[in-house]
MIMITI-494472 format. One record per residue (C-alpha): residue number from 0; residue in three letters; x, y, z. Coordinates in Angstrom, 1 decimal, decimal comma. Layout:
<atoms>
+-----+---------+--------+--------+--------+
| num | residuo |      x |      y |      z |
+-----+---------+--------+--------+--------+
| NUM |     ala |      X |      Y |      Z |
...
+-----+---------+--------+--------+--------+
</atoms>
This chain:
<atoms>
+-----+---------+--------+--------+--------+
| num | residuo |      x |      y |      z |
+-----+---------+--------+--------+--------+
|   0 |     unk |  -55,4 |   -7,8 |   85,4 |
|   1 |     unk |  -56,7 |   -7,6 |   81,8 |
|   2 |     unk |  -57,2 |  -11,2 |   80,5 |
|   3 |     unk |  -56,3 |  -10,0 |   77,0 |
|   4 |     unk |  -52,6 |  -10,2 |   78,1 |
|   5 |     unk |  -52,8 |  -13,9 |   78,1 |
|   6 |     unk |  -54,2 |  -13,8 |   74,5 |
|   7 |     unk |  -51,1 |  -11,7 |   73,5 |
|   8 |     unk |  -48,9 |  -14,4 |   75,1 |
|   9 |     unk |  -50,6 |  -16,9 |   72,9 |
|  10 |     unk |  -50,0 |  -14,7 |   69,8 |
|  11 |     unk |  -46,3 |  -14,4 |   70,8 |
|  12 |     unk |  -46,1 |  -18,2 |   71,3 |
|  13 |     unk |  -47,5 |  -18,9 |   67,8 |
|  14 |     unk |  -45,1 |  -16,3 |   66,2 |
|  15 |     unk |  -42,1 |  -17,5 |   68,2 |
|  16 |     unk |  -42,5 |  -21,1 |   67,2 |
|  17 |     unk |  -41,4 |  -20,4 |   63,7 |
|  18 |     unk |  -37,9 |  -19,4 |   64,6 |
|  19 |     unk |  -36,4 |  -22,8 |   65,6 |
|  20 |     unk |  -39,1 |  -25,1 |   64,4 |
|  21 |     unk |  -36,8 |  -26,2 |   61,5 |
|  22 |     unk |  -34,2 |  -27,5 |   63,9 |
|  23 |     unk |  -36,1 |  -30,7 |   64,5 |
|  24 |     unk |  -36,8 |  -31,4 |   60,8 |
|  25 |     unk |  -33,4 |  -30,6 |   59,3 |
|  26 |     unk |  -32,9 |  -33,9 |   57,7 |
|  27 |     unk |  -36,5 |  -34,2 |   56,4 |
|  28 |     unk |  -36,2 |  -30,8 |   54,7 |
|  29 |     unk |  -32,7 |  -31,5 |   53,4 |
|  30 |     unk |  -33,8 |  -34,8 |   51,8 |
|  31 |     unk |  -37,0 |  -33,3 |   50,3 |
|  32 |     unk |  -35,4 |  -30,1 |   49,0 |
|  33 |     unk |  -32,1 |  -31,8 |   47,9 |
|  34 |     unk |  -29,9 |  -29,5 |   49,9 |
|  35 |     unk |  -27,4 |  -29,9 |   52,7 |
|  36 |     unk |  -28,1 |  -29,8 |   56,5 |
|  37 |     unk |  -26,1 |  -26,6 |   56,8 |
|  38 |     unk |  -28,2 |  -24,9 |   54,1 |
|  39 |     unk |  -31,4 |  -25,9 |   56,0 |
|  40 |     unk |  -29,8 |  -24,6 |   59,1 |
|  41 |     unk |  -29,2 |  -21,3 |   57,4 |
|  42 |     unk |  -32,9 |  -20,9 |   57,3 |
|  43 |     unk |  -32,8 |  -20,5 |   61,1 |
|  44 |     unk |  -29,8 |  -18,1 |   60,8 |
|  45 |     unk |  -31,6 |  -15,7 |   58,3 |
|  46 |     unk |  -34,8 |  -15,8 |   60,3 |
|  47 |     unk |  -33,1 |  -15,0 |   63,6 |
|  48 |     unk |  -30,9 |  -12,3 |   62,0 |
|  49 |     unk |  -33,8 |  -10,5 |   60,5 |
|  50 |     unk |  -35,7 |  -10,9 |   63,7 |
|  51 |     unk |  -32,9 |   -9,3 |   65,6 |
|  52 |     unk |  -32,3 |   -6,3 |   63,5 |
|  53 |     unk |  -35,8 |   -5,9 |   62,1 |
|  54 |     unk |  -37,8 |   -5,4 |   65,3 |
|  55 |     unk |  -36,4 |   -2,1 |   66,5 |
|  56 |     unk |  -36,3 |   -0,6 |   62,9 |
|  57 |     unk |  -39,9 |   -1,8 |   62,0 |
|  58 |     unk |  -41,2 |   -0,5 |   65,4 |
|  59 |     unk |  -39,8 |    3,0 |   64,5 |
|  60 |     unk |  -41,2 |    2,9 |   60,9 |
|  61 |     unk |  -44,7 |    2,0 |   62,1 |
|  62 |     unk |  -44,7 |    4,2 |   65,1 |
|  63 |     unk |  -47,8 |    6,2 |   64,0 |
|  64 |     unk |  -50,1 |    3,3 |   63,1 |
|  65 |     unk |  -52,8 |    2,3 |   65,5 |
|  66 |     unk |  -51,7 |   -1,0 |   67,2 |
|  67 |     unk |  -54,7 |   -3,2 |   66,7 |
|  68 |     unk |  -54,7 |   -2,4 |   63,0 |
|  69 |     unk |  -50,9 |   -2,9 |   62,7 |
|  70 |     unk |  -51,1 |   -6,2 |   64,6 |
|  71 |     unk |  -53,8 |   -7,5 |   62,1 |
|  72 |     unk |  -51,7 |   -6,3 |   59,1 |
|  73 |     unk |  -48,6 |   -8,0 |   60,5 |
|  74 |     unk |  -50,5 |  -11,2 |   61,2 |
|  75 |     unk |  -51,8 |  -11,2 |   57,6 |
|  76 |     unk |  -48,2 |  -10,9 |   56,3 |
|  77 |     unk |  -47,0 |  -13,6 |   58,7 |
|  78 |     unk |  -49,8 |  -15,8 |   57,4 |
|  79 |     unk |  -48,6 |  -15,1 |   53,8 |
|  80 |     unk |  -45,0 |  -16,1 |   54,8 |
|  81 |     unk |  -46,1 |  -19,4 |   56,2 |
|  82 |     unk |  -48,3 |  -20,2 |   53,2 |
|  83 |     unk |  -45,3 |  -19,6 |   50,9 |
|  84 |     unk |  -43,3 |  -22,1 |   53,0 |
|  85 |     unk |  -46,1 |  -24,7 |   53,0 |
|  86 |     unk |  -46,5 |  -24,6 |   49,3 |
|  87 |     unk |  -42,8 |  -24,1 |   48,4 |
|  88 |     unk |  -41,4 |  -26,4 |   45,7 |
|  89 |     unk |  -37,7 |  -25,4 |   46,1 |
|  90 |     unk |  -35,3 |  -24,3 |   48,8 |
|  91 |     unk |  -35,2 |  -20,7 |   47,3 |
|  92 |     unk |  -39,0 |  -20,3 |   47,8 |
|  93 |     unk |  -38,7 |  -21,6 |   51,4 |
|  94 |     unk |  -36,1 |  -19,0 |   51,9 |
|  95 |     unk |  -38,4 |  -16,2 |   50,7 |
|  96 |     unk |  -41,2 |  -17,5 |   52,9 |
|  97 |     unk |  -38,7 |  -17,4 |   56,0 |
|  98 |     unk |  -37,8 |  -13,8 |   55,2 |
|  99 |     unk |  -41,5 |  -12,8 |   55,0 |
| 100 |     unk |  -42,3 |  -14,6 |   58,2 |
| 101 |     unk |  -39,3 |  -13,1 |   60,1 |
| 102 |     unk |  -40,0 |   -9,5 |   59,1 |
| 103 |     unk |  -43,6 |   -9,7 |   60,2 |
| 104 |     unk |  -42,9 |  -11,9 |   63,2 |
| 105 |     unk |  -40,3 |   -9,5 |   64,6 |
| 106 |     unk |  -42,8 |   -6,7 |   64,6 |
| 107 |     unk |  -45,5 |   -8,9 |   66,1 |
| 108 |     unk |  -43,4 |   -9,9 |   69,1 |
| 109 |     unk |  -42,4 |   -6,3 |   69,9 |
| 110 |     unk |  -46,1 |   -5,3 |   69,4 |
| 111 |     unk |  -47,2 |   -7,9 |   71,9 |
| 112 |     unk |  -44,5 |   -6,7 |   74,4 |
| 113 |     unk |  -45,5 |   -3,1 |   74,1 |
| 114 |     unk |  -49,3 |   -3,5 |   73,9 |
| 115 |     unk |  -49,5 |   -5,8 |   77,0 |
| 116 |     unk |  -48,3 |   -3,1 |   79,6 |
| 117 |     unk |  -50,5 |   -0,5 |   77,9 |
| 118 |     unk |  -53,8 |   -2,4 |   78,5 |
| 119 |     unk |  -53,2 |   -3,1 |   82,2 |
| 120 |     unk |  -53,1 |   -1,0 |   85,4 |
| 121 |     unk |  -49,7 |    0,5 |   86,1 |
| 122 |     unk |  -49,0 |   -1,9 |   89,0 |
| 123 |     unk |  -49,4 |   -4,9 |   86,7 |
| 124 |     unk |  -47,2 |   -3,7 |   83,9 |
| 125 |     unk |  -44,1 |   -5,7 |   84,8 |
| 126 |     unk |  -46,2 |   -8,8 |   85,2 |
| 127 |     unk |  -47,8 |   -8,2 |   81,8 |
| 128 |     unk |  -44,5 |   -8,0 |   80,1 |
| 129 |     unk |  -43,3 |  -11,2 |   81,9 |
| 130 |     unk |  -46,4 |  -13,1 |   80,8 |
| 131 |     unk |  -45,8 |  -12,2 |   77,1 |
| 132 |     unk |  -42,1 |  -13,0 |   77,5 |
| 133 |     unk |  -43,0 |  -16,4 |   78,9 |
| 134 |     unk |  -44,9 |  -17,0 |   75,6 |
| 135 |     unk |  -41,8 |  -16,1 |   73,6 |
| 136 |     unk |  -39,4 |  -18,3 |   75,6 |
| 137 |     unk |  -41,8 |  -21,2 |   75,6 |
| 138 |     unk |  -42,2 |  -21,0 |   71,9 |
| 139 |     unk |  -38,4 |  -21,0 |   71,3 |
| 140 |     unk |  -37,9 |  -24,2 |   73,4 |
| 141 |     unk |  -41,1 |  -26,0 |   72,5 |
| 142 |     unk |  -41,4 |  -25,0 |   68,9 |
| 143 |     unk |  -38,6 |  -27,4 |   67,9 |
| 144 |     unk |  -40,1 |  -30,5 |   69,5 |
| 145 |     unk |  -43,5 |  -29,7 |   68,2 |
| 146 |     unk |  -42,0 |  -29,4 |   64,7 |
| 147 |     unk |  -40,1 |  -32,7 |   65,1 |
| 148 |     unk |  -43,2 |  -34,7 |   66,2 |
| 149 |     unk |  -45,4 |  -33,3 |   63,4 |
| 150 |     unk |  -42,6 |  -33,5 |   60,8 |
| 151 |     unk |  -41,9 |  -37,2 |   61,5 |
| 152 |     unk |  -45,6 |  -38,1 |   61,5 |
| 153 |     unk |  -46,8 |  -36,1 |   58,5 |
| 154 |     unk |  -43,8 |  -34,6 |   56,7 |
| 155 |     unk |  -41,8 |  -31,4 |   57,2 |
| 156 |     unk |  -44,6 |  -29,1 |   55,9 |
| 157 |     unk |  -47,0 |  -30,2 |   58,6 |
| 158 |     unk |  -45,6 |  -27,9 |   61,4 |
| 159 |     unk |  -46,1 |  -24,9 |   59,1 |
| 160 |     unk |  -49,7 |  -26,0 |   58,3 |
| 161 |     unk |  -50,3 |  -25,9 |   62,1 |
| 162 |     unk |  -48,8 |  -22,5 |   62,5 |
| 163 |     unk |  -50,9 |  -21,2 |   59,5 |
| 164 |     unk |  -54,1 |  -22,4 |   61,2 |
| 165 |     unk |  -53,0 |  -20,9 |   64,6 |
| 166 |     unk |  -52,2 |  -17,7 |   62,8 |
| 167 |     unk |  -55,7 |  -17,5 |   61,3 |
| 168 |     unk |  -57,2 |  -18,1 |   64,8 |
| 169 |     unk |  -54,9 |  -15,4 |   66,2 |
| 170 |     unk |  -56,2 |  -12,9 |   63,6 |
| 171 |     unk |  -59,8 |  -13,7 |   64,5 |
| 172 |     unk |  -58,9 |  -13,2 |   68,2 |
| 173 |     unk |  -57,3 |   -9,9 |   67,6 |
| 174 |     unk |  -60,2 |   -8,7 |   65,5 |
| 175 |     unk |  -62,9 |   -9,7 |   68,0 |
| 176 |     unk |  -61,2 |   -9,4 |   71,3 |
| 177 |     unk |  -58,7 |   -6,6 |   71,2 |
| 178 |     unk |  -59,7 |   -2,9 |   71,5 |
| 179 |     unk |  -58,0 |    0,0 |   69,7 |
| 180 |     unk |  -54,6 |    0,8 |   71,1 |
| 181 |     unk |  -53,1 |    4,2 |   70,2 |
| 182 |     unk |  -49,4 |    4,3 |   69,4 |
| 183 |     unk |  -46,8 |    5,7 |   71,7 |
| 184 |     unk |  -43,6 |    7,4 |   70,6 |
| 185 |     unk |  -40,7 |    5,1 |   70,3 |
| 186 |     unk |  -37,0 |    5,8 |   71,1 |
| 187 |     unk |  -35,0 |    6,7 |   67,9 |
| 188 |     unk |  -32,7 |    3,9 |   66,8 |
| 189 |     unk |  -29,7 |    6,2 |   67,2 |
| 190 |     unk |  -30,6 |    6,7 |   70,9 |
| 191 |     unk |  -30,8 |    3,0 |   71,4 |
| 192 |     unk |  -27,5 |    2,2 |   69,8 |
| 193 |     unk |  -25,6 |    5,1 |   71,5 |
| 194 |     unk |  -26,0 |    3,4 |   74,8 |
| 195 |     unk |  -23,7 |    0,6 |   73,5 |
| 196 |     unk |  -20,8 |    3,1 |   73,7 |
| 197 |     unk |  -20,8 |    2,5 |   77,4 |
| 198 |     unk |  -18,5 |   -0,5 |   77,9 |
| 199 |     unk |  -20,4 |   -1,9 |   80,9 |
| 200 |     unk |  -23,6 |   -1,9 |   78,8 |
| 201 |     unk |  -22,0 |   -3,3 |   75,7 |
| 202 |     unk |  -20,4 |   -6,2 |   77,4 |
| 203 |     unk |  -23,5 |   -6,7 |   79,4 |
| 204 |     unk |  -25,4 |   -7,2 |   76,1 |
| 205 |     unk |  -22,6 |   -9,4 |   74,9 |
| 206 |     unk |  -23,3 |  -11,9 |   77,8 |
| 207 |     unk |  -26,6 |  -12,8 |   76,1 |
| 208 |     unk |  -25,3 |  -12,8 |   72,5 |
| 209 |     unk |  -22,3 |  -15,1 |   73,3 |
| 210 |     unk |  -24,3 |  -17,3 |   75,6 |
| 211 |     unk |  -27,1 |  -17,9 |   73,0 |
| 212 |     unk |  -24,5 |  -18,4 |   70,2 |
| 213 |     unk |  -22,8 |  -21,2 |   72,2 |
| 214 |     unk |  -26,2 |  -22,7 |   73,1 |
| 215 |     unk |  -27,5 |  -22,7 |   69,5 |
| 216 |     unk |  -24,3 |  -24,1 |   67,9 |
| 217 |     unk |  -25,4 |  -27,4 |   69,3 |
| 218 |     unk |  -29,2 |  -27,0 |   70,0 |
| 219 |     unk |  -30,0 |  -26,1 |   66,4 |
| 220 |     unk |  -28,4 |  -29,4 |   65,3 |
| 221 |     unk |  -29,5 |  -31,5 |   68,1 |
| 222 |     unk |  -31,4 |  -33,9 |   65,8 |
| 223 |     unk |  -28,3 |  -34,9 |   63,7 |
| 224 |     unk |  -26,1 |  -34,9 |   66,9 |
| 225 |     unk |  -28,5 |  -37,2 |   68,7 |
| 226 |     unk |  -28,8 |  -39,6 |   65,7 |
| 227 |     unk |  -25,0 |  -39,6 |   65,1 |
| 228 |     unk |  -23,6 |  -39,7 |   68,6 |
| 229 |     unk |  -26,4 |  -41,6 |   70,4 |
| 230 |     unk |  -27,5 |  -43,7 |   67,5 |
| 231 |     unk |  -31,2 |  -43,1 |   68,3 |
| 232 |     unk |  -34,2 |  -43,0 |   66,0 |
| 233 |     unk |  -36,9 |  -40,3 |   65,4 |
| 234 |     unk |  -39,0 |  -41,3 |   68,5 |
| 235 |     unk |  -36,1 |  -40,9 |   70,9 |
| 236 |     unk |  -35,1 |  -37,7 |   69,4 |
| 237 |     unk |  -38,7 |  -36,4 |   70,0 |
| 238 |     unk |  -38,4 |  -37,5 |   73,6 |
| 239 |     unk |  -35,0 |  -35,7 |   73,9 |
| 240 |     unk |  -36,5 |  -32,5 |   72,7 |
| 241 |     unk |  -39,6 |  -32,8 |   75,0 |
| 242 |     unk |  -37,4 |  -33,4 |   78,1 |
| 243 |     unk |  -35,2 |  -30,5 |   77,1 |
| 244 |     unk |  -38,2 |  -28,2 |   76,5 |
| 245 |     unk |  -39,7 |  -29,0 |   79,9 |
| 246 |     unk |  -36,4 |  -28,3 |   81,6 |
| 247 |     unk |  -35,9 |  -25,1 |   79,7 |
| 248 |     unk |  -39,3 |  -23,7 |   80,6 |
| 249 |     unk |  -38,7 |  -24,4 |   84,3 |
| 250 |     unk |  -35,3 |  -22,8 |   83,9 |
| 251 |     unk |  -36,7 |  -19,2 |   83,6 |
| 252 |     unk |  -38,5 |  -19,5 |   86,9 |
| 253 |     unk |  -35,5 |  -21,1 |   88,6 |
| 254 |     unk |  -33,3 |  -18,3 |   87,3 |
| 255 |     unk |  -35,7 |  -15,7 |   88,6 |
| 256 |     unk |  -35,8 |  -17,2 |   92,0 |
| 257 |     unk |  -32,0 |  -17,6 |   92,1 |
| 258 |     unk |  -31,5 |  -14,0 |   91,0 |
| 259 |     unk |  -33,7 |  -12,8 |   93,9 |
| 260 |     unk |  -31,9 |  -15,0 |   96,3 |
| 261 |     unk |  -28,2 |  -14,4 |   95,6 |
| 262 |     unk |  -28,4 |  -11,4 |   93,2 |
| 263 |     unk |  -28,2 |  -10,9 |   89,5 |
| 264 |     unk |  -24,4 |  -10,7 |   89,2 |
| 265 |     unk |  -23,8 |  -14,0 |   91,1 |
| 266 |     unk |  -26,5 |  -15,7 |   89,2 |
| 267 |     unk |  -25,0 |  -14,6 |   85,9 |
| 268 |     unk |  -21,6 |  -16,0 |   86,9 |
| 269 |     unk |  -22,9 |  -19,2 |   88,3 |
| 270 |     unk |  -25,1 |  -19,9 |   85,3 |
| 271 |     unk |  -22,6 |  -19,1 |   82,6 |
| 272 |     unk |  -19,8 |  -21,1 |   84,2 |
| 273 |     unk |  -21,9 |  -24,1 |   84,9 |
| 274 |     unk |  -23,4 |  -23,9 |   81,4 |
| 275 |     unk |  -20,0 |  -23,9 |   79,9 |
| 276 |     unk |  -19,0 |  -27,0 |   81,9 |
| 277 |     unk |  -22,2 |  -28,7 |   80,8 |
| 278 |     unk |  -21,8 |  -28,0 |   77,1 |
| 279 |     unk |  -18,2 |  -29,3 |   77,1 |
| 280 |     unk |  -19,2 |  -32,5 |   79,0 |
| 281 |     unk |  -22,1 |  -33,4 |   76,6 |
| 282 |     unk |  -20,0 |  -35,5 |   74,1 |
| 283 |     unk |  -18,7 |  -37,6 |   77,1 |
| 284 |     unk |  -22,2 |  -38,7 |   78,2 |
| 285 |     unk |  -23,3 |  -40,1 |   74,9 |
| 286 |     unk |  -22,1 |  -43,6 |   75,9 |
| 287 |     unk |  -25,4 |  -44,2 |   77,8 |
| 288 |     unk |  -28,9 |  -42,6 |   77,4 |
| 289 |     unk |  -29,4 |  -42,2 |   81,2 |
| 290 |     unk |  -26,2 |  -40,2 |   81,6 |
| 291 |     unk |  -27,1 |  -38,1 |   78,5 |
| 292 |     unk |  -30,6 |  -37,4 |   79,9 |
| 293 |     unk |  -29,1 |  -36,1 |   83,2 |
| 294 |     unk |  -26,9 |  -33,6 |   81,5 |
| 295 |     unk |  -29,7 |  -32,8 |   79,0 |
| 296 |     unk |  -32,0 |  -31,7 |   81,8 |
| 297 |     unk |  -29,3 |  -29,6 |   83,4 |
| 298 |     unk |  -28,5 |  -28,1 |   80,0 |
| 299 |     unk |  -32,2 |  -27,2 |   79,5 |
| 300 |     unk |  -32,6 |  -25,6 |   82,9 |
| 301 |     unk |  -29,4 |  -23,5 |   82,6 |
| 302 |     unk |  -30,3 |  -22,4 |   79,0 |
| 303 |     unk |  -33,0 |  -20,1 |   80,2 |
| 304 |     unk |  -32,0 |  -19,6 |   83,8 |
| 305 |     unk |  -29,7 |  -16,7 |   82,7 |
| 306 |     unk |  -32,4 |  -14,5 |   81,1 |
| 307 |     unk |  -34,1 |  -13,1 |   84,3 |
| 308 |     unk |  -30,7 |  -12,3 |   85,9 |
| 309 |     unk |  -29,4 |  -10,6 |   82,7 |
| 310 |     unk |  -32,6 |   -8,5 |   82,4 |
| 311 |     unk |  -32,3 |   -7,4 |   86,1 |
| 312 |     unk |  -28,6 |   -6,6 |   85,7 |
| 313 |     unk |  -29,1 |   -4,5 |   82,6 |
| 314 |     unk |  -31,8 |   -2,5 |   84,4 |
| 315 |     unk |  -29,3 |   -1,8 |   87,3 |
| 316 |     unk |  -26,6 |   -0,8 |   84,8 |
| 317 |     unk |  -28,8 |    1,9 |   83,2 |
| 318 |     unk |  -32,1 |    2,5 |   84,9 |
| 319 |     unk |  -32,8 |    5,7 |   82,8 |
| 320 |     unk |  -32,7 |    3,6 |   79,6 |
| 321 |     unk |  -34,1 |    0,3 |   80,9 |
| 322 |     unk |  -36,7 |    0,0 |   78,1 |
| 323 |     unk |  -34,0 |    0,4 |   75,4 |
| 324 |     unk |  -31,8 |   -2,1 |   77,2 |
| 325 |     unk |  -34,7 |   -4,7 |   77,1 |
| 326 |     unk |  -35,2 |   -4,1 |   73,4 |
| 327 |     unk |  -31,5 |   -4,5 |   72,7 |
| 328 |     unk |  -31,2 |   -7,6 |   74,8 |
| 329 |     unk |  -34,0 |   -9,2 |   72,7 |
| 330 |     unk |  -32,0 |   -8,4 |   69,6 |
| 331 |     unk |  -28,9 |   -9,8 |   71,2 |
| 332 |     unk |  -30,7 |  -13,1 |   72,0 |
| 333 |     unk |  -31,9 |  -13,5 |   68,4 |
| 334 |     unk |  -28,5 |  -12,5 |   67,0 |
| 335 |     unk |  -27,0 |  -15,2 |   69,2 |
| 336 |     unk |  -29,4 |  -17,8 |   67,7 |
| 337 |     unk |  -28,6 |  -16,5 |   64,2 |
| 338 |     unk |  -24,8 |  -16,8 |   64,7 |
| 339 |     unk |  -25,0 |  -20,0 |   66,6 |
| 340 |     unk |  -27,0 |  -21,8 |   63,8 |
| 341 |     unk |  -24,6 |  -20,3 |   61,2 |
| 342 |     unk |  -21,5 |  -21,5 |   63,0 |
| 343 |     unk |  -23,1 |  -24,8 |   63,8 |
| 344 |     unk |  -23,8 |  -25,4 |   60,1 |
| 345 |     unk |  -20,1 |  -24,5 |   59,3 |
| 346 |     unk |  -18,9 |  -27,0 |   61,8 |
| 347 |     unk |  -21,0 |  -29,8 |   60,4 |
| 348 |     unk |  -19,8 |  -29,0 |   56,8 |
| 349 |     unk |  -16,1 |  -28,8 |   57,7 |
| 350 |     unk |  -15,7 |  -31,1 |   60,6 |
| 351 |     unk |  -18,4 |  -33,2 |   62,3 |
| 352 |     unk |  -21,6 |  -32,6 |   64,2 |
| 353 |     unk |  -20,0 |  -34,3 |   67,2 |
| 354 |     unk |  -17,7 |  -31,2 |   67,4 |
| 355 |     unk |  -20,6 |  -28,8 |   67,8 |
| 356 |     unk |  -20,7 |  -29,1 |   71,6 |
| 357 |     unk |  -17,0 |  -28,1 |   71,9 |
| 358 |     unk |  -17,3 |  -25,2 |   69,6 |
| 359 |     unk |  -20,4 |  -24,0 |   71,4 |
| 360 |     unk |  -18,6 |  -24,3 |   74,8 |
| 361 |     unk |  -15,9 |  -21,9 |   73,4 |
| 362 |     unk |  -18,5 |  -19,2 |   72,9 |
| 363 |     unk |  -19,9 |  -19,7 |   76,4 |
| 364 |     unk |  -16,4 |  -19,0 |   77,7 |
| 365 |     unk |  -16,6 |  -15,7 |   75,8 |
| 366 |     unk |  -20,0 |  -15,0 |   77,6 |
| 367 |     unk |  -18,2 |  -15,5 |   81,0 |
| 368 |     unk |  -15,5 |  -13,1 |   79,8 |
| 369 |     unk |  -18,1 |  -10,5 |   78,8 |
| 370 |     unk |  -19,7 |  -10,8 |   82,2 |
| 371 |     unk |  -16,4 |  -10,2 |   84,0 |
| 372 |     unk |  -15,5 |   -7,2 |   81,8 |
| 373 |     unk |  -19,0 |   -5,6 |   82,3 |
| 374 |     unk |  -19,0 |   -6,1 |   86,1 |
| 375 |     unk |  -15,4 |   -4,8 |   86,3 |
| 376 |     unk |  -16,5 |   -1,6 |   84,4 |
| 377 |     unk |  -19,5 |   -1,2 |   86,7 |
| 378 |     unk |  -17,2 |   -1,4 |   89,8 |
| 379 |     unk |  -14,7 |    1,0 |   88,3 |
| 380 |     unk |  -17,4 |    3,6 |   87,6 |
| 381 |     unk |  -18,8 |    3,2 |   91,1 |
| 382 |     unk |  -15,4 |    3,8 |   92,6 |
| 383 |     unk |  -14,9 |    6,9 |   90,5 |
| 384 |     unk |  -18,3 |    8,4 |   91,8 |
| 385 |     unk |  -17,2 |    7,7 |   95,4 |
+-----+---------+--------+--------+--------+
</atoms>
């Protein structure tokens, strides 16, 4: 297999880190910029929202541009967005930097996912997409602890300095290592959205959206939750994030194995139900760190165990539009992060961060409901064909 796929995975990892990296340095940014925790949390919301809706639109608008050139342009814009953040004197300027980073980052992730299968032999295409996706998922779960460690050591701007340096290295790598990649026609946005008129597909996509919303309501604010509910300092918060990140990365592999063993549908139901129970139980484990760490590891594993099963399930729902469903599911994932961080900030402002777990659990219940409706619709259509 073409080794350049692993380089695309690294690019995806660098870009993906920016999305949730703020979650670990919420309090540092709030103090320095003189704003509330929910306002800093909104920087995650706006990034994820733009990421979700921007990627399919930008991919269509840039459909005729040679891919290596487009990747370099996008990396340059991404670099500019991070530089704006690094040198921003106020919250408003940070906000602008996040918008620039989100627009360019959304396109970069999709470019990596579409370039990877085009530079390998046909038999390796699925593996190539999986490798790049692994970079994306790893960045989402590890970006936050990396930001936390650097932020506590050198200030909240330090993580963005690291991303700036890694972006420059990525640009050099693309320029010297990547060959020209001619563009391929993309599906019109209308064709992508019209598939959602099918109830089984719509609710199939809602599984991911509601699941990630429930997860992010708490995860985006895990720093203030840990300090308030557990009474720990910055060092322990760093350990909490690292343990969670390691568990989450392993969760994708566990979810894939489970999906192959018992089927995508059963894996979806088992994962969502268990995840809901875990989220609801978190506040009751804060009396002792060992108990909290046990539930933290289970939470981390389950948080990404759903993804492989959902991807497989969506392909079986509509094999003829499988590429479109993967793109829409990526948007659903990031919309979930956007809504979750927004709702989590609202809970903090109007109630208490200790209530975030309960609110998150309610959205996971909606994810279970979406799965049940989608599977019911699939069975109903299968009976009608018979």
